[in-house]
Backbone as JSON Lines, residues from 0, in Angstrom:
{"i":0,"aa":"M","n":[-25.65,-5.42,21.81],"ca":[-24.51,-5.69,20.86],"c":[-23.19,-5.23,21.12]}
{"i":1,"aa":"S","n":[-22.26,-5.91,20.84],"ca":[-20.75,-5.1,21.03],"c":[-20.58,-4.16,19.87]}
{"i":2,"aa":"E","n":[-19.47,-3.42,20.25],"ca":[-18.93,-2.44,19.11],"c":[-18.45,-2.97,17.9]}
{"i":3,"aa":"T","n":[-17.8,-4.3,18.14],"ca":[-17.4,-4.91,16.77],"c":[-19.0,-5.37,15.96]}
{"i":4,"aa":"C","n":[-20.04,-5.94,16.67],"ca":[-21.11,-6.09,15.89],"c":[-21.98,-5.14,15.44]}
{"i":5,"aa":"D","n":[-21.73,-3.69,16.01],"ca":[-22.29,-2.6,15.53],"c":[-21.72,-2.13,14.17]}
{"i":6,"aa":"V","n":[-20.33,-2.38,14.16],"ca":[-19.61,-2.08,13.11],"c":[-20.16,-2.99,11.98]}
{"i":7,"aa":"A","n":[-20.06,-4.07,12.31],"ca":[-20.24,-5.31,11.04],"c":[-21.84,-5.15,10.53]}
{"i":8,"aa":"H","n":[-22.55,-4.65,11.34],"ca":[-24.03,-4.63,11.03],"c":[-24.38,-3.12,10.29]}
{"i":9,"aa":"G","n":[-23.39,-2.29,10.4],"ca":[-23.5,-1.03,9.8],"c":[-24.24,0.11,10.61]}
{"i":10,"aa":"T","n":[-24.35,-0.21,12.05],"ca":[-24.99,0.78,12.93],"c":[-24.03,1.63,13.68]}
{"i":11,"aa":"A","n":[-22.61,1.25,13.23],"ca":[-21.66,2.29,13.7],"c":[-20.64,2.4,12.81]}
{"i":12,"aa":"A","n":[-19.82,3.22,12.55],"ca":[-18.93,3.17,11.79],"c":[-17.42,2.91,12.34]}
{"i":13,"aa":"P","n":[-16.6,2.21,11.63],"ca":[-14.92,2.16,12.14],"c":[-14.42,3.49,12.32]}
{"i":14,"aa":"D","n":[-13.52,3.71,12.95],"ca":[-12.82,4.97,13.29],"c":[-12.22,5.54,12.08]}
{"i":15,"aa":"P","n":[-12.53,6.58,11.33],"ca":[-11.95,6.74,10.07],"c":[-10.64,7.5,10.19]}
{"i":16,"aa":"D","n":[-10.29,7.95,11.49],"ca":[-8.89,8.52,11.46],"c":[-8.01,7.47,11.76]}
{"i":17,"aa":"A","n":[-8.38,6.15,12.0],"ca":[-7.31,5.18,12.64],"c":[-6.37,4.53,11.61]}
{"i":18,"aa":"R","n":[-6.47,4.93,10.3],"ca":[-5.66,4.33,9.2],"c":[-5.56,5.12,7.95]}
{"i":19,"aa":"T","n":[-4.48,5.03,7.33],"ca":[-4.4,5.69,5.9],"c":[-3.6,4.58,4.85]}
{"i":20,"aa":"L","n":[-4.21,4.68,3.66],"ca":[-3.39,3.92,2.7],"c":[-3.0,5.06,1.57]}
{"i":21,"aa":"V","n":[-1.75,4.99,1.26],"ca":[-1.0,5.54,0.39],"c":[-0.67,4.77,-0.75]}
{"i":22,"aa":"A","n":[-1.28,4.79,-1.96],"ca":[-0.64,3.88,-3.17],"c":[0.21,4.96,-3.9]}
{"i":23,"aa":"V","n":[1.39,4.19,-4.29],"ca":[2.4,4.93,-4.97],"c":[2.36,4.55,-6.28]}
{"i":24,"aa":"F","n":[2.35,5.57,-7.33],"ca":[2.28,5.47,-8.74],"c":[0.91,5.14,-9.13]}
{"i":25,"aa":"A","n":[0.49,6.13,-10.32],"ca":[-0.79,5.69,-10.71],"c":[-0.7,4.62,-11.73]}
{"i":26,"aa":"S","n":[-1.78,3.77,-11.31],"ca":[-1.69,2.44,-12.08],"c":[-3.24,2.02,-12.2]}
{"i":27,"aa":"P","n":[-3.48,0.95,-12.8],"ca":[-4.69,0.32,-12.77],"c":[-5.0,-0.35,-11.23]}
{"i":28,"aa":"V","n":[-3.72,-1.06,-10.95],"ca":[-4.07,-1.53,-9.47],"c":[-4.13,-0.52,-8.5]}
{"i":29,"aa":"S","n":[-3.69,0.68,-8.46],"ca":[-3.74,1.61,-7.45],"c":[-5.16,2.26,-7.67]}
{"i":30,"aa":"R","n":[-5.67,2.27,-8.75],"ca":[-7.13,2.72,-8.92],"c":[-7.93,1.99,-8.08]}
{"i":31,"aa":"H","n":[-7.82,0.72,-8.26],"ca":[-8.63,-0.1,-7.49],"c":[-8.35,-0.44,-6.2]}
{"i":32,"aa":"L","n":[-7.2,-0.41,-5.74],"ca":[-6.78,-0.29,-4.41],"c":[-7.25,0.91,-3.53]}
{"i":33,"aa":"L","n":[-7.4,1.89,-4.1],"ca":[-7.84,3.23,-3.55],"c":[-9.35,3.31,-3.27]}
{"i":34,"aa":"T","n":[-9.91,2.85,-4.43],"ca":[-11.47,2.62,-4.37],"c":[-11.9,1.65,-3.36]}
{"i":35,"aa":"F","n":[-11.47,0.32,-3.34],"ca":[-11.61,-0.43,-2.39],"c":[-11.32,-0.13,-0.9]}
{"i":36,"aa":"A","n":[-10.32,0.44,-0.8],"ca":[-9.78,0.87,0.63],"c":[-10.57,1.85,1.03]}
{"i":37,"aa":"R","n":[-10.94,2.8,0.48],"ca":[-11.95,3.93,0.93],"c":[-13.24,3.19,1.49]}
{"i":38,"aa":"E","n":[-13.68,2.28,0.65],"ca":[-14.8,1.63,1.34],"c":[-14.6,0.64,2.55]}
{"i":39,"aa":"L","n":[-13.2,0.31,2.92],"ca":[-12.91,-0.2,4.06],"c":[-12.62,0.73,5.34]}
{"i":40,"aa":"G","n":[-12.83,1.92,5.06],"ca":[-12.6,2.88,5.99],"c":[-11.4,3.7,6.1]}
{"i":41,"aa":"Y","n":[-10.53,3.24,5.03],"ca":[-9.23,4.07,4.98],"c":[-9.14,5.73,4.63]}
{"i":42,"aa":"H","n":[-8.48,6.45,5.08],"ca":[-8.18,7.61,4.35],"c":[-7.2,7.26,3.18]}
{"i":43,"aa":"V","n":[-7.32,7.77,2.05],"ca":[-6.63,7.09,0.76],"c":[-6.02,8.44,0.28]}
{"i":44,"aa":"A","n":[-4.81,8.0,-0.14],"ca":[-3.67,9.0,-1.01],"c":[-3.06,8.43,-2.09]}
{"i":45,"aa":"L","n":[-3.06,9.08,-3.26],"ca":[-2.23,8.63,-4.26],"c":[-1.08,9.51,-4.48]}
{"i":46,"aa":"Y","n":[0.05,8.9,-4.32],"ca":[1.43,9.69,-4.5],"c":[1.94,9.29,-6.09]}
{"i":47,"aa":"E","n":[2.09,10.29,-6.79],"ca":[2.41,10.09,-8.1],"c":[3.52,11.19,-8.41]}
{"i":48,"aa":"P","n":[4.74,10.75,-8.46],"ca":[5.66,12.11,-8.56],"c":[5.88,12.39,-9.85]}
{"i":49,"aa":"D","n":[5.18,11.99,-10.87],"ca":[5.39,12.47,-12.26],"c":[4.06,13.23,-12.57]}
{"i":50,"aa":"P","n":[4.18,14.65,-12.56],"ca":[2.87,15.4,-12.89],"c":[1.88,14.9,-13.82]}
{"i":51,"aa":"A","n":[2.69,14.49,-15.11],"ca":[2.15,13.92,-16.23],"c":[0.96,12.66,-16.1]}
{"i":52,"aa":"R","n":[1.54,11.84,-15.07],"ca":[0.67,10.9,-14.83],"c":[-0.54,11.06,-13.59]}
{"i":53,"aa":"A","n":[-0.29,12.18,-12.93],"ca":[-0.98,12.62,-11.43],"c":[-2.41,12.76,-11.73]}
{"i":54,"aa":"T","n":[-3.03,12.49,-12.91],"ca":[-4.4,12.68,-13.21],"c":[-4.84,11.37,-13.26]}
{"i":55,"aa":"D","n":[-4.31,10.29,-13.17],"ca":[-4.76,8.74,-13.52],"c":[-5.07,8.36,-12.48]}
{"i":56,"aa":"G","n":[-5.59,8.89,-11.21],"ca":[-6.11,8.41,-10.12],"c":[-7.78,7.79,-10.06]}
{"i":57,"aa":"P","n":[-8.38,7.36,-9.21],"ca":[-9.74,7.02,-9.22],"c":[-10.69,8.4,-8.82]}
{"i":58,"aa":"E","n":[-11.68,8.41,-9.38],"ca":[-12.38,9.65,-9.04],"c":[-12.63,10.0,-7.66]}
{"i":59,"aa":"G","n":[-12.49,11.22,-7.31],"ca":[-12.59,11.76,-5.96],"c":[-11.32,11.52,-5.11]}
{"i":60,"aa":"V","n":[-10.31,11.05,-5.75],"ca":[-8.96,10.85,-5.13],"c":[-7.81,11.83,-5.77]}
{"i":61,"aa":"E","n":[-7.62,12.7,-5.14],"ca":[-6.53,13.64,-5.85],"c":[-5.09,12.97,-5.69]}
{"i":62,"aa":"A","n":[-4.41,13.32,-6.7],"ca":[-3.02,12.64,-6.52],"c":[-2.09,13.76,-6.25]}
{"i":63,"aa":"G","n":[-1.09,13.26,-5.21],"ca":[-0.23,14.32,-5.03],"c":[1.2,14.1,-5.7]}
{"i":64,"aa":"T","n":[2.0,15.02,-5.95],"ca":[3.33,14.87,-6.66],"c":[4.38,14.98,-5.41]}
{"i":65,"aa":"T","n":[3.85,15.05,-4.1],"ca":[4.84,14.92,-3.08],"c":[4.3,13.74,-2.16]}
{"i":66,"aa":"L","n":[5.2,13.2,-1.49],"ca":[4.69,12.03,-0.75],"c":[4.08,12.76,0.63]}
{"i":67,"aa":"P","n":[2.82,12.28,0.86],"ca":[2.21,12.93,2.06],"c":[2.85,12.56,3.38]}
{"i":68,"aa":"P","n":[2.72,13.34,4.35],"ca":[3.27,12.75,5.78],"c":[2.66,11.36,6.12]}
{"i":69,"aa":"L","n":[3.62,10.63,6.63],"ca":[3.43,9.14,6.9],"c":[3.82,9.0,8.48]}
{"i":70,"aa":"D","n":[2.91,8.29,9.01],"ca":[3.15,8.08,10.5],"c":[2.85,6.44,10.75]}
{"i":71,"aa":"G","n":[2.74,6.17,11.79],"ca":[2.47,4.81,12.38],"c":[0.93,4.2,12.08]}
{"i":72,"aa":"T","n":[0.27,5.17,11.29],"ca":[-1.16,4.96,11.14],"c":[-1.07,4.57,9.49]}
{"i":73,"aa":"A","n":[-0.11,4.76,8.76],"ca":[-0.04,4.72,7.35],"c":[0.5,3.42,6.82]}
{"i":74,"aa":"D","n":[-0.39,2.86,5.85],"ca":[0.35,1.64,4.91],"c":[0.53,2.15,3.55]}
{"i":75,"aa":"V","n":[1.77,2.05,3.23],"ca":[2.17,2.41,1.8],"c":[2.44,1.26,0.95]}
{"i":76,"aa":"V","n":[1.43,1.28,-0.33],"ca":[1.76,0.06,-1.26],"c":[2.34,0.77,-2.6]}
{"i":77,"aa":"V","n":[3.46,0.18,-2.89],"ca":[4.18,0.72,-4.38],"c":[3.47,-0.26,-5.53]}
{"i":78,"aa":"T","n":[2.66,0.3,-6.47],"ca":[2.08,-0.57,-7.31],"c":[2.75,-0.65,-8.61]}
{"i":79,"aa":"D","n":[4.01,-0.17,-8.79],"ca":[4.7,-0.4,-10.12],"c":[6.31,-0.52,-9.7]}
{"i":80,"aa":"H","n":[6.87,-1.6,-9.67],"ca":[8.32,-1.84,-9.26],"c":[9.11,-1.58,-10.53]}
{"i":81,"aa":"H","n":[8.46,-1.11,-11.64],"ca":[9.41,-1.02,-12.7],"c":[10.01,0.58,-12.74]}
{"i":82,"aa":"R","n":[9.38,1.42,-12.28],"ca":[9.5,3.0,-12.12],"c":[10.92,3.14,-11.81]}
{"i":83,"aa":"P","n":[11.59,4.06,-12.58],"ca":[12.82,4.42,-12.12],"c":[13.2,5.13,-10.95]}
{"i":84,"aa":"E","n":[11.96,5.77,-10.21],"ca":[12.02,6.48,-9.09],"c":[11.74,5.54,-7.68]}
{"i":85,"aa":"L","n":[11.82,4.25,-7.96],"ca":[11.34,3.15,-7.11],"c":[12.16,3.54,-5.8]}
{"i":86,"aa":"G","n":[13.71,3.58,-5.97],"ca":[14.39,3.59,-4.74],"c":[14.29,4.96,-3.9]}
{"i":87,"aa":"E","n":[14.23,5.97,-4.72],"ca":[13.9,7.2,-4.08],"c":[12.64,7.44,-3.23]}
{"i":88,"aa":"V","n":[11.68,6.72,-3.85],"ca":[10.36,6.8,-3.35],"c":[10.45,5.86,-2.11]}
{"i":89,"aa":"L","n":[10.88,4.79,-2.02],"ca":[10.97,3.88,-0.87],"c":[11.68,4.52,0.16]}
{"i":90,"aa":"K","n":[12.95,5.16,-0.32],"ca":[13.68,5.72,0.72],"c":[12.93,6.84,1.75]}
{"i":91,"aa":"A","n":[12.23,7.71,0.7],"ca":[11.32,8.89,1.49],"c":[10.27,8.19,2.27]}
{"i":92,"aa":"A","n":[9.87,7.12,1.72],"ca":[8.57,6.48,2.61],"c":[9.15,5.89,3.99]}
{"i":93,"aa":"L","n":[10.3,5.26,3.83],"ca":[10.82,4.79,5.03],"c":[11.48,5.84,6.12]}
{"i":94,"aa":"G","n":[11.9,7.08,5.45],"ca":[12.05,8.2,6.57],"c":[10.76,8.63,7.0]}
{"i":95,"aa":"G","n":[9.48,8.38,6.59],"ca":[8.32,8.85,7.26],"c":[7.85,7.99,8.4]}
{"i":96,"aa":"N","n":[8.41,6.72,8.47],"ca":[7.93,5.82,9.39],"c":[6.62,5.1,9.35]}
{"i":97,"aa":"P","n":[6.25,4.78,8.45],"ca":[4.81,4.32,8.12],"c":[4.8,2.93,9.0]}
{"i":98,"aa":"R","n":[3.46,2.61,9.22],"ca":[3.3,1.2,9.97],"c":[3.67,0.08,8.92]}
{"i":99,"aa":"W","n":[3.58,0.29,7.61],"ca":[3.77,-0.9,6.81],"c":[4.0,-0.2,5.43]}
{"i":100,"aa":"I","n":[5.09,-0.85,4.7],"ca":[5.62,-0.68,3.25],"c":[5.53,-2.02,2.49]}
{"i":101,"aa":"G","n":[4.83,-1.95,1.45],"ca":[5.15,-3.0,0.39],"c":[5.35,-2.83,-0.99]}
{"i":102,"aa":"V","n":[5.8,-3.46,-1.83],"ca":[6.03,-3.47,-3.17],"c":[5.4,-4.5,-3.92]}
{"i":103,"aa":"L","n":[4.53,-4.26,-4.79],"ca":[3.84,-5.18,-5.59],"c":[4.9,-5.82,-6.46]}
{"i":104,"aa":"G","n":[4.62,-7.16,-6.79],"ca":[5.52,-8.06,-7.73],"c":[5.44,-9.51,-7.52]}
{"i":105,"aa":"N","n":[5.84,-10.24,-8.65],"ca":[5.88,-11.58,-8.58],"c":[6.82,-12.29,-7.7]}
{"i":106,"aa":"P","n":[6.5,-13.35,-6.77],"ca":[7.49,-13.37,-5.91],"c":[8.45,-14.53,-6.43]}
{"i":107,"aa":"R","n":[8.51,-15.0,-7.58],"ca":[9.28,-15.66,-8.23],"c":[10.38,-15.0,-8.95]}
{"i":108,"aa":"H","n":[10.5,-13.54,-8.89],"ca":[11.27,-12.76,-9.42],"c":[11.97,-11.94,-8.31]}
{"i":109,"aa":"P","n":[13.47,-11.49,-8.24],"ca":[13.8,-10.89,-7.11],"c":[13.12,-9.46,-7.27]}
{"i":110,"aa":"G","n":[13.3,-8.76,-6.05],"ca":[12.63,-7.41,-6.07],"c":[13.62,-6.29,-6.42]}
{"i":111,"aa":"P","n":[13.34,-5.69,-7.42],"ca":[14.13,-4.46,-7.7],"c":[14.59,-3.44,-6.6]}
{"i":112,"aa":"H","n":[13.47,-3.31,-5.69],"ca":[13.85,-2.42,-4.74],"c":[14.92,-2.53,-3.77]}
{"i":113,"aa":"V","n":[15.49,-3.84,-3.62],"ca":[16.54,-4.05,-2.73],"c":[17.93,-3.29,-3.54]}
{"i":114,"aa":"A","n":[18.14,-3.71,-4.55],"ca":[19.35,-3.07,-5.07],"c":[19.29,-1.57,-5.16]}
{"i":115,"aa":"A","n":[18.07,-1.12,-5.56],"ca":[17.68,0.49,-5.88],"c":[17.9,0.91,-4.37]}
{"i":116,"aa":"L","n":[17.62,0.56,-3.24],"ca":[17.67,0.96,-1.88],"c":[19.16,0.84,-1.49]}
{"i":117,"aa":"Q","n":[19.94,-0.17,-1.66],"ca":[21.29,-0.32,-1.31],"c":[22.02,0.65,-2.3]}
{"i":118,"aa":"G","n":[21.82,0.85,-3.41],"ca":[22.64,2.04,-4.31],"c":[22.32,3.11,-3.57]}
{"i":119,"aa":"L","n":[21.31,3.37,-2.85],"ca":[21.02,4.78,-2.23],"c":[21.67,4.83,-0.78]}
{"i":120,"aa":"G","n":[22.31,3.83,-0.54],"ca":[22.98,3.61,0.97],"c":[21.92,3.41,2.25]}
{"i":121,"aa":"V","n":[20.83,2.88,1.87],"ca":[19.77,2.57,2.66],"c":[20.1,1.33,3.45]}
{"i":122,"aa":"P","n":[20.36,1.5,5.01],"ca":[20.73,0.18,5.6],"c":[19.8,-1.01,5.51]}
{"i":123,"aa":"D","n":[20.49,-2.14,5.72],"ca":[19.56,-3.34,5.39],"c":[18.58,-3.56,6.4]}
{"i":124,"aa":"S","n":[18.72,-2.98,7.58],"ca":[17.46,-2.9,8.39],"c":[16.28,-2.43,8.0]}
{"i":125,"aa":"D","n":[16.38,-1.44,7.27],"ca":[15.47,-0.41,6.71],"c":[14.85,-1.18,5.51]}
{"i":126,"aa":"I","n":[15.78,-1.81,4.82],"ca":[15.17,-2.6,3.42],"c":[14.37,-3.46,3.89]}
{"i":127,"aa":"A","n":[14.64,-4.35,5.1],"ca":[14.04,-5.51,5.38],"c":[12.64,-5.04,5.93]}
{"i":128,"aa":"R","n":[12.25,-3.73,5.96],"ca":[10.83,-3.22,6.33],"c":[9.99,-3.25,5.16]}
{"i":129,"aa":"V","n":[10.75,-3.25,4.09],"ca":[9.83,-3.27,2.85],"c":[9.32,-4.66,2.51]}
{"i":130,"aa":"H","n":[8.07,-4.93,2.5],"ca":[7.25,-6.48,2.05],"c":[7.27,-6.56,0.71]}
{"i":131,"aa":"R","n":[7.56,-7.7,0.44],"ca":[7.36,-8.11,-1.18],"c":[7.4,-9.51,-1.03]}
{"i":132,"aa":"P","n":[6.53,-10.28,-1.41],"ca":[5.34,-9.81,-2.21],"c":[4.47,-9.28,-1.2]}
{"i":133,"aa":"V","n":[3.31,-8.87,-1.47],"ca":[2.28,-8.45,-0.61],"c":[1.16,-8.95,-1.02]}
{"i":134,"aa":"G","n":[0.1,-8.93,-0.18],"ca":[-1.25,-9.61,-0.31],"c":[-1.33,-10.91,-0.11]}
{"i":135,"aa":"L","n":[-2.44,-11.73,0.05],"ca":[-2.78,-12.95,0.38],"c":[-2.46,-13.77,-1.01]}
{"i":136,"aa":"N","n":[-2.02,-14.74,-0.88],"ca":[-1.75,-15.91,-1.95],"c":[-2.92,-16.61,-2.34]}
{"i":137,"aa":"I","n":[-3.67,-15.7,-3.21],"ca":[-4.88,-16.21,-3.8],"c":[-4.91,-16.48,-5.21]}
{"i":138,"aa":"G","n":[-3.73,-16.19,-6.0],"ca":[-3.47,-16.32,-7.34],"c":[-4.08,-15.34,-8.2]}
{"i":139,"aa":"S","n":[-3.97,-14.06,-7.49],"ca":[-4.41,-12.94,-8.14],"c":[-3.79,-12.51,-9.35]}
{"i":140,"aa":"R","n":[-4.61,-12.27,-10.64],"ca":[-3.91,-11.77,-11.54],"c":[-4.37,-10.47,-12.3]}
{"i":141,"aa":"T","n":[-5.75,-10.09,-12.27],"ca":[-5.82,-8.72,-12.58],"c":[-5.99,-7.91,-11.75]}
{"i":142,"aa":"P","n":[-6.13,-6.26,-11.91],"ca":[-5.85,-5.38,-11.15],"c":[-6.79,-5.36,-9.87]}
{"i":143,"aa":"P","n":[-8.21,-5.54,-10.25],"ca":[-9.1,-5.71,-9.05],"c":[-8.86,-6.89,-7.95]}
{"i":144,"aa":"E","n":[-8.45,-8.13,-8.69],"ca":[-8.02,-9.14,-7.83],"c":[-6.65,-8.83,-6.95]}
{"i":145,"aa":"I","n":[-5.76,-8.17,-7.54],"ca":[-4.35,-7.97,-6.79],"c":[-4.63,-6.89,-5.66]}
{"i":146,"aa":"A","n":[-5.61,-5.85,-6.14],"ca":[-5.97,-4.9,-4.96],"c":[-6.7,-5.48,-3.77]}
{"i":147,"aa":"V","n":[-7.76,-6.48,-3.97],"ca":[-8.5,-7.07,-3.07],"c":[-7.51,-8.03,-2.25]}
{"i":148,"aa":"A","n":[-6.72,-9.03,-2.72],"ca":[-5.5,-9.62,-2.16],"c":[-4.62,-8.74,-1.3]}
{"i":149,"aa":"T","n":[-4.28,-7.55,-1.84],"ca":[-3.43,-6.61,-1.09],"c":[-4.25,-6.19,0.1]}
{"i":150,"aa":"L","n":[-5.37,-5.51,0.0],"ca":[-6.06,-5.13,1.22],"c":[-6.42,-6.23,2.2]}
{"i":151,"aa":"A","n":[-6.73,-7.43,1.72],"ca":[-7.04,-8.4,2.66],"c":[-5.66,-8.72,3.51]}
{"i":152,"aa":"G","n":[-4.52,-8.74,2.81],"ca":[-3.33,-9.12,3.49],"c":[-2.98,-7.85,4.7]}
{"i":153,"aa":"L","n":[-3.1,-6.67,4.12],"ca":[-3.13,-5.5,5.02],"c":[-4.04,-5.73,6.34]}
{"i":154,"aa":"L","n":[-5.3,-5.81,5.84],"ca":[-6.26,-6.18,7.17],"c":[-5.79,-7.13,8.12]}
{"i":155,"aa":"A","n":[-5.22,-8.36,7.63],"ca":[-4.89,-9.43,8.3],"c":[-3.54,-8.93,9.04]}
{"i":156,"aa":"D","n":[-2.7,-8.41,8.53],"ca":[-1.39,-7.93,9.11],"c":[-1.71,-6.87,10.32]}
{"i":157,"aa":"R","n":[-2.48,-5.92,10.0],"ca":[-2.9,-4.87,11.1],"c":[-3.64,-5.49,12.18]}
{"i":158,"aa":"N","n":[-4.45,-6.69,12.01],"ca":[-5.3,-7.41,13.17],"c":[-4.37,-8.31,13.74]}
{"i":159,"aa":"G","n":[-3.36,-8.47,13.45],"ca":[-2.18,-9.49,13.98],"c":[-2.67,-11.05,13.44]}
{"i":160,"aa":"R","n":[-3.07,-11.24,12.36],"ca":[-3.68,-12.48,11.87],"c":[-2.74,-12.83,10.68]}
{"i":161,"aa":"P","n":[-2.4,-14.29,10.74],"ca":[-1.35,-14.78,9.69],"c":[-1.93,-14.63,8.1]}
{"i":162,"aa":"G","n":[-3.1,-14.64,7.73],"ca":[-3.73,-14.1,6.57],"c":[-3.25,-14.94,5.28]}
{"i":163,"aa":"G","n":[-2.39,-15.73,5.52],"ca":[-1.99,-16.67,4.38],"c":[-0.92,-15.94,3.1]}
{"i":164,"aa":"F","n":[0.12,-15.22,4.03],"ca":[0.97,-14.46,3.24],"c":[2.07,-15.52,2.5]}
{"i":165,"aa":"D","n":[1.93,-16.51,3.14],"ca":[3.19,-17.62,2.62],"c":[3.1,-17.93,1.16]}
{"i":166,"aa":"F","n":[4.28,-17.75,0.46],"ca":[4.07,-18.27,-1.03],"c":[4.99,-19.27,-1.26]}
């Protein structure tokens, strides 16, 4: 059997050091996103800058009130585009140079992250690195559905597949 078959059949584990998922802001979507991502072999982290909300993560996942170190193995998903810290959080994440950054939101509405980042003097080339919408276009509405669509899109992107991101 090939290594891929071994992983698929559960006789070998995927490399747990290969990727990290950082969910930004405690929310119903981030709880599902982190729970499912852990099952997919991601190292998971919740970044919640508001200490009053930092206890609202999934069981077994500690929330940090500072952004964890980010590198080319990290995917960052901002789960609430209405938070006033949006621009500052994205600017800090862009500075860490993660593999991928995305902000949840309805594709029919303009992304508030663009104006927030422009207001902080972030170059357009860096703003363009922030993906929105995120996830596969499966018509997801509920927090678990949004988490599944987001993770499927991340896996497709990481694996160089189109994955149905078109909206």
